[in-house]
C-alpha positions in Angstrom: 59.0 230.4 122.2 59.4 226.6 122.6 56.3 224.8 123.6 56.5 221.4 125.3 54.3 219.1 127.4 54.7 216.1 129.6 53.2 212.8 128.5 52.2 209.3 129.7 55.2 207.4 128.7 55.1 203.7 127.6 58.0 202.1 129.4 59.5 198.7 130.3 59.1 197.7 134.0 62.3 198.0 135.8 63.1 194.3 135.6 62.7 194.2 131.8 64.6 197.4 130.7 67.9 195.7 129.9 66.0 193.1 127.8 64.0 195.7 125.9 66.4 198.5 125.3 68.4 198.7 122.1 70.6 200.9 119.9 68.8 203.2 117.5 67.4 201.8 114.3 69.8 203.7 112.0 73.2 202.8 113.5 73.1 199.1 112.5 71.9 197.1 109.6 69.4 194.3 109.6 71.8 191.4 110.1 73.5 193.2 113.0 70.1 193.8 114.6 69.3 190.1 114.0 72.5 189.1 115.7 72.1 191.5 118.7 68.5 190.4 119.3 69.5 186.7 119.1 66.9 184.7 121.0 65.7 187.7 123.0 62.0 188.1 122.1 61.8 191.2 124.3 64.4 193.1 122.2 63.1 196.4 120.8 64.7 195.4 117.5 61.5 193.4 116.9 59.7 196.8 116.7 62.3 199.1 115.2 64.0 196.5 112.9 61.1 194.1 112.5 62.6 192.6 109.3 64.6 190.4 111.7 61.4 188.4 112.2 61.5 187.3 108.5 63.9 185.5 106.3 67.3 187.1 105.9 67.2 189.4 102.9 63.7 190.6 103.5 63.5 194.3 102.7 63.0 196.6 105.7 60.6 198.6 103.4 58.3 195.6 102.7 54.7 196.5 103.8 54.5 193.3 105.9 57.6 194.5 107.8 55.8 197.7 108.9 52.7 195.6 109.9 55.0 193.3 111.9 56.3 196.4 113.8 52.7 197.3 114.9 51.9 193.6 115.8 55.1 193.4 117.9 54.4 196.8 119.6 50.9 195.4 120.6 52.5 192.1 121.8 55.0 193.9 124.0 52.1 195.8 125.7 49.9 192.7 126.0 52.7 190.8 127.6 53.5 193.6 130.0 57.0 194.2 128.6 55.9 197.8 127.9 53.4 199.5 130.3 52.0 203.0 129.9 52.3 205.4 132.9 49.0 206.5 134.4 49.9 210.2 134.6 51.8 212.7 132.4 55.4 213.0 133.3 58.6 214.5 132.1 61.6 212.2 132.3 65.4 212.6 132.8 67.8 210.5 130.7 71.5 210.6 131.7 74.3 209.1 129.7 77.9 208.7 131.0 80.8 208.2 128.6 84.4 208.2 129.6 83.5 209.6 133.1 81.5 212.5 131.6 77.7 212.7 132.1 75.1 214.5 130.1 71.5 214.9 131.3 68.5 215.2 129.0 64.9 216.0 129.6 62.4 213.8 127.8 59.5 215.9 126.6 56.7 216.2 124.1 57.9 218.8 121.5 55.2 220.7 119.6 54.8 219.9 116.0 54.1 223.5 115.0 57.5 224.5 116.5 59.1 222.2 113.9 57.0 223.6 111.1 57.5 227.3 111.9 61.3 227.0 112.7 61.3 227.4 116.4 62.9 223.9 116.3 65.9 224.6 114.1 67.7 222.1 111.9 71.2 222.1 110.5 71.0 219.2 108.0 69.1 218.4 104.8 66.7 215.4 104.9 65.9 212.9 102.2 62.3 212.3 101.3 62.7 208.5 101.0 64.1 208.3 104.6 61.4 210.6 105.9 58.7 208.4 104.3 60.2 205.3 105.8 60.0 206.8 109.4 56.6 208.3 108.7 55.3 204.8 107.8 56.7 203.5 111.1 55.1 206.3 113.1 51.8 205.8 111.4 51.6 202.1 111.7 52.5 202.2 115.4 50.6 205.4 116.2 53.6 206.2 118.3 57.0 207.7 118.5 58.9 204.5 119.3 62.3 206.3 119.4 63.2 209.8 120.5 64.9 212.6 118.7 67.9 214.4 120.1 67.6 218.1 120.8 69.9 220.7 122.3 68.8 223.8 124.3 70.8 226.8 125.6 72.1 226.2 129.1 69.5 227.0 131.8 70.3 227.2 135.6 66.7 226.6 136.7 66.4 223.4 134.7 69.8 222.2 135.7 68.9 222.6 139.4 65.8 220.4 139.0 67.8 217.8 137.1 70.6 217.7 139.7 67.9 217.3 142.4 66.7 214.1 140.7 70.3 213.0 139.9 71.0 212.8 143.6 68.2 210.2 144.0 68.0 206.5 143.0 67.1 206.3 139.3 64.3 204.2 137.8 66.8 202.6 135.4 70.5 202.3 135.8 72.5 200.0 133.5 75.7 199.6 131.4 74.7 199.1 127.8 76.3 196.3 125.7 78.3 197.3 122.7 79.0 200.9 123.7 79.8 200.2 127.4 78.3 203.5 128.5 76.1 204.0 131.5 72.4 205.0 131.1 70.2 206.3 133.9 66.5 207.3 133.9 64.3 209.2 136.3 60.6 210.0 136.3 59.6 213.6 137.1 56.2 213.4 138.8 56.3 216.6 141.0 53.6 218.9 139.6 55.6 222.0 140.5 58.7 220.7 138.7 56.6 219.9 135.7 55.1 223.4 135.6 58.6 225.0 136.0 60.1 222.9 133.2 57.2 223.9 130.9 57.6 227.5 131.8 61.4 227.5 131.3 61.1 226.1 127.8 58.5 228.8 127.0 61.3 231.3 127.6 63.6 229.7 125.0 63.4 231.3 121.5 64.7 228.1 119.9 65.5 224.4 120.3 68.1 222.7 118.1 68.1 219.3 116.4 71.4 217.7 117.3 70.8 214.2 115.9 67.8 212.6 114.3 66.8 215.0 111.5 64.8 212.3 109.6 63.0 211.1 112.8 62.2 214.7 113.6 60.8 215.4 110.2 58.8 212.2 110.1 57.3 212.7 113.6 56.3 216.3 112.9 54.9 215.5 109.4 52.7 212.6 110.8 51.5 214.9 113.5 50.5 217.6 111.0 48.9 214.9 108.8 46.8 213.7 111.7 45.7 217.3 112.4 44.8 217.8 108.8 42.7 214.6 108.5 40.9 215.1 111.8 37.6 217.1 111.1 37.3 217.7 114.9 40.9 218.8 115.4 41.2 221.0 118.5 45.0 221.4 118.8 45.5 219.8 122.2 45.6 216.2 120.9 48.6 214.0 121.7 49.6 213.8 118.0 50.4 217.5 118.2 53.6 216.6 120.0 56.5 214.2 119.4 59.1 212.8 121.7 62.4 214.5 122.1 65.3 214.2 124.6 66.7 217.7 125.2 70.2 218.3 126.5 72.0 221.4 127.6 74.2 222.5 124.7 77.4 222.7 126.8 77.1 219.1 128.0 77.0 217.5 124.5 80.0 215.7 123.1 80.6 216.0 119.4 83.3 213.7 118.0 85.3 214.0 114.8 83.8 212.6 111.7 86.7 211.4 109.5 87.1 210.5 105.8 88.8 207.6 104.0 89.3 207.7 100.2 90.0 204.9 97.7 92.3 206.7 95.3 94.3 209.9 94.7 92.4 210.8 91.4 95.3 209.5 89.2 97.9 211.5 91.2 101.1 210.1 92.7 101.6 210.6 96.4 104.2 213.3 95.6 101.9 215.1 93.3 99.1 214.9 95.8 101.2 216.4 98.5 102.4 219.2 96.2 98.8 220.1 95.4 98.0 220.1 99.1 100.8 222.6 99.7 99.0 225.2 97.6 96.4 225.6 100.4 98.0 224.1 103.5 101.2 224.1 105.4 102.1 220.4 105.2 104.3 218.9 107.9 105.3 215.2 108.1 104.7 213.9 111.6 106.2 210.4 111.1 104.6 207.0 111.6 102.9 207.6 115.0 99.2 208.5 114.9 98.7 212.3 114.9 95.3 213.8 115.9 94.3 217.4 114.9 94.8 219.7 117.8 92.7 222.7 116.8 90.3 224.2 114.2 91.7 224.4 110.7 94.2 221.7 111.4 93.9 218.3 109.7 95.7 214.9 109.9 96.5 213.1 106.7 97.5 209.4 106.6 99.3 208.4 103.4 101.9 205.7 102.6 102.4 204.8 106.3 103.1 208.4 107.3 101.0 211.0 109.2 101.0 214.6 108.0 99.7 217.8 109.8 97.9 220.1 107.4 97.2 223.7 108.5 94.9 225.7 106.3 96.6 228.8 105.1 95.1 232.3 105.7 92.7 233.3 103.0 91.5 229.8 102.3 88.4 230.2 104.5 86.1 233.0 105.7 85.8 233.5 109.4 82.7 235.6 108.9 80.8 232.8 107.1 79.3 230.2 109.5 79.7 227.5 106.8 83.0 228.6 105.2 84.8 228.6 108.5 84.0 224.9 109.1 86.8 222.4 108.7 84.4 220.0 106.9 83.8 222.7 104.3 87.5 223.6 104.0 88.5 220.0 103.5 85.6 219.3 101.1 86.5 222.4 98.9 90.2 222.3 99.0 91.0 218.6 99.1 88.1 216.4 98.2 86.7 218.6 95.4 89.6 220.6 94.0 92.2 217.8 94.1 90.4 214.5 94.3 87.3 215.3 92.2 84.9 214.1 95.0 82.0 216.6 94.8 79.0 214.7 96.3 79.8 213.3 99.7 76.4 211.6 99.9 76.7 209.5 96.8 80.4 209.2 95.7 81.6 205.6 96.1 85.2 206.6 96.4 84.8 208.0 99.9 83.7 206.6 103.2 83.2 208.0 106.7 84.4 206.9 110.1 82.9 208.2 113.3 85.4 209.4 115.9 84.5 206.8 118.5 86.4 204.3 116.4 89.6 206.4 116.8 92.3 207.2 114.3 93.5 203.6 114.5 90.6 202.6 112.3 91.7 205.1 109.7 95.2 203.6 109.7 93.8 200.1 109.6 91.7 200.8 106.5 94.5 202.4 104.6 97.1 199.8 105.6 94.8 197.0 104.6 94.8 198.4 101.0 91.1 199.0 101.1 91.7 202.8 101.1 94.5 204.9 99.7 94.5 207.7 102.3 92.7 209.0 105.3 91.8 212.5 106.5 91.0 213.3 110.2 89.2 216.5 111.1 88.9 218.5 114.3 85.3 218.2 115.6 82.8 220.9 115.1 81.3 222.6 118.2 77.7 222.8 119.3 78.0 226.6 119.1 79.0 226.3 115.4 75.9 224.1 114.8 73.6 226.5 116.6 75.2 229.5 114.7 74.5 227.7 111.4 71.0 226.8 112.4 70.3 230.4 113.5 71.6 231.7 110.1 69.2 229.5 108.3 72.0 227.6 106.5 72.7 223.9 106.3 75.7 222.0 107.5 77.7 220.2 104.8 77.0 216.4 104.8 78.8 214.1 107.2 79.9 216.9 109.5 78.8 215.8 113.0 79.0 212.6 115.1 77.3 212.7 118.5 78.2 210.2 121.2 76.9 208.5 123.1 73.9 207.6 121.0 70.5 207.6 122.7 69.3 204.1 123.7 65.9 203.3 122.4 63.1 201.6 124.4 63.5 203.5 127.7 60.2 205.4 126.9 57.8 205.6 124.0 55.2 208.3 123.2 51.8 207.3 122.0 50.0 209.7 119.6 46.5 208.8 120.9 
């Protein structure tokens, strides 16, 4: 059963929130963070991308960069840009994109639940990326940014959330760059806090939607602190890490598309002939065509869009991995025809999140940068949960969640 707790959040006062908040550390590079922070000394980028405080080209993995993160975190608190709540709370974080709102509960998730599989993952993590985030958690003694969980729909929790959603939020702003609305409420009612804790205790599992490296790093640092504390009791704050938990049905997963540099020495005609072995191929003309259903793909090649429908027998409906369009396209197109076998490292392929639209695929091919583009129908949250429940791992570059969580609305200290 899932174990959570409220915590004393470290948050910006209302008048500072739009100065402090930022995009997550892993959706932009150092120079983009430097540009977005500009002259704003209150930007959270000074904590989550502290290399911007040094000369351009400074490695984000330099020991002095981690030290700068801790110094800036202290500075933000000393100046009152971040203030810790006096009492333990849960929080509600709502995001509105294209008129659709999803409501998340901000909680302290139990480290042991990550270690024993109650918190389920669907992606592999890389040790170097884990270690980077572990250093960041260690030096700040805090979870500066939350991880993104999903939980099975729950009417009791939804009723509590809707009760708060009808009131004035603590924060309410439209974020730059993404243009989405972000709202935030503080849950201080003791009965609500008790009920939320009890409802999560009834859940057999939570699911990592986004932030696998942050989840791993936060849990590993918590376990490390427990191991190194000779007086460890089990109720210390480091036994928990910060997560925003959304009802599964509310989450939006966008398509995660592919662009490829060459056709592996094939002509366009030869490539289309090879595709026809596994797909029904239909030319749709020059107007952008978006996949309409599972097992349907869109190909852009030589100024034309093609509809590709996977033929019966090319996938296994009983296999939670084999039924995925990302697996079908990887096996039958990228691997078998184009010789692209490692999506994480092959330089011939790149990936485009669905928020950019299929226009971006067309642009990159028309520019000559890429030879062809492949658009996929998005996976569902139920598919992700089925894979996590089966103990299997999603193929790489399979999911793109939007909107991304804004960072800096609340921070969780480990002591």
